[in-house]
N, C-alpha and C positions, 0 to 999 in steps of 0.2 A: 135163654138167654137171661142169665140173672140178672133181676132190676135192681136199680140203687132204692133200696127203703132210707137207711141215713147210716153215717158214718160218724164214730167216736174217735176223737182225738184225747190227749189228757186235758187242753181246755175248753177242747169244742164237738158241739154235734153239727155235722153237716146235715143238711135235707133238703128234700127239693124245694125250689123257690114257686112261689103262687102268688097269685095275684095280692097276696095278704102283705106280700112284701116289697107292692110297689113303691109303695112312697120312701122306704130304703134305697129299694134298688134306685126308684128317680134321684133321690141325696147324693149319693153315691156318684152318680154320673154328672152331678150339677160341679164337680168339683175340678177345674181346669188342672189343675195338680196330677190328680188322681187319673185324667185322660191323656196328660199331657203324650204317653209314649204309645197310645192304646189304637191310634188311627179313627177310633169313635167320636162320635157327637153327642153331645148330652140332649136328654129327650125334652120333646118342644115343650111340654107338660106333664103331669100327672097321669092321664089318661093316658097318652103317648107309652107310658112304662107299664100300663096297666095291659093296653092291646100285645105288647111285646111277649108278656110273661103268659098271656090267654094265649096266645099260639107257638110258644115257646115248645116244638116237641120232641127234641133230643131224646127225652126219655122214654117216650110210647115207639119213637121209632129204632134207636139205637140202645136205648136200655142203660146211657150215660147221661151225663148234661152237667151245666154249672150248678154245685149247692150251694144255698144261702148256708153261710158260716155264723152260728149262731154260739155265744159266748155261754158258757155251763152255767157261771155263776150267776150272770147278771141277765141272763135269754136276751141281752142286745145284738143287733144284727151285725156283726163286722165288716163284712165284706161277701166274696164266694170264688169258689175254687169249684175245681173238676174237670172232667173229662168231654171233650165235644169230638163228634164223630163228622169230618170231611168225607163225603162222598166222593165227591171229583178227585182228591186226591187218594181215598184209600187212605184213611190215616188217623187217625185218634190223637188229638191235641191235649196240652195239658193247660189251663189259664188258671188267673186269680188275680182279682183285683178288689182290694180294703181299702176303708177310709183311713185319711191318711193321721190320724190321730193312734192308729194300732200300725203304724209303719214301726220297721227298727224291733218287734217283738216276735218275730222267729213263727208269727202266724200263718205266714206263706209254708215258708219250709214245714212246719208242721203239716196243715192240712195236704198240702202238696204230696209227700212222702205217702202218707195215708190214699192217699187219691190212685195213685201209681199202685201201691199195693193192692187196691180193689181192681185196678185194671189187671195188672197180670195173673195174680191169684185166682180171682174171683172170675172176673170175664175174661181170661185167658189171651187174654192182647199179647203179640209178641212185639210189638216196637209201640211205643209211646214217645208225640216231638215237643218241644215248646219253644214258641216264637217268641221274639221280641228285636226292640227298635235297638241297634250298636250301641247306641246312647245310651238305653235303660240299663244302670251300670245295678244298680237293684234288684230287678228281676232275674236280670242274668248272673250274680251270684246266687239266687236262690234256686237256677235251676243246674247250678254248677254242685251247690251244696248237698240235691236231692239225688245226685250223682250220673246228671245227664251231660254228655260230651257234644263238643262244639261241632258241627257236621258240614253247614256252608252257610254259605251269604246268601240273600235275597233282597229283592227288591218290595221294603215296604212301605206301598204308596209313594213311590219317590223320595224314600229315605232308606239309608242303610238298613238292614235287618239281618238277625243271624238265627239258624234254626241249630238246635240242644235237641238231641235222642236219647233214648234208653231206650236197650233193647232186654226181652224177659231172659236173666240168665239160667240157662241149661243145667237142671239139677239132676 
């Protein structure tokens, strides 16, 4: 299986998360608005973020994973985007999370498109899903902009959630 090295978009470089990203990863998850629709809780401290990144095994196990999104011009950590494989559901899930100051700039759409392209064309994945809380209009708009279509509702930890999907086009 081809493994992700890095993916480049017009404005960003996406690469594997490392423990060197821990401080940025930690601060991203401290923002209550960023976490509002994720079901995640903030890390207790910086060491918790380091531990999470140290034990993150998606790259080794499945050749995919959430990727650090770095601004090409400033080298600043903007957030993350990428595919994750869920073994229990036997499916690939697209996810993204950015610092609030980078919202509404098209970054989630730009990076998500590249992740889909990598998944379909390099990894030969047949189907990729995106999940969001129904109230998360911003994320749903991104999923729709990148061509995903609504599939079904689901229970997102007591909240109403939606699942969008995109299947590889047969050429």
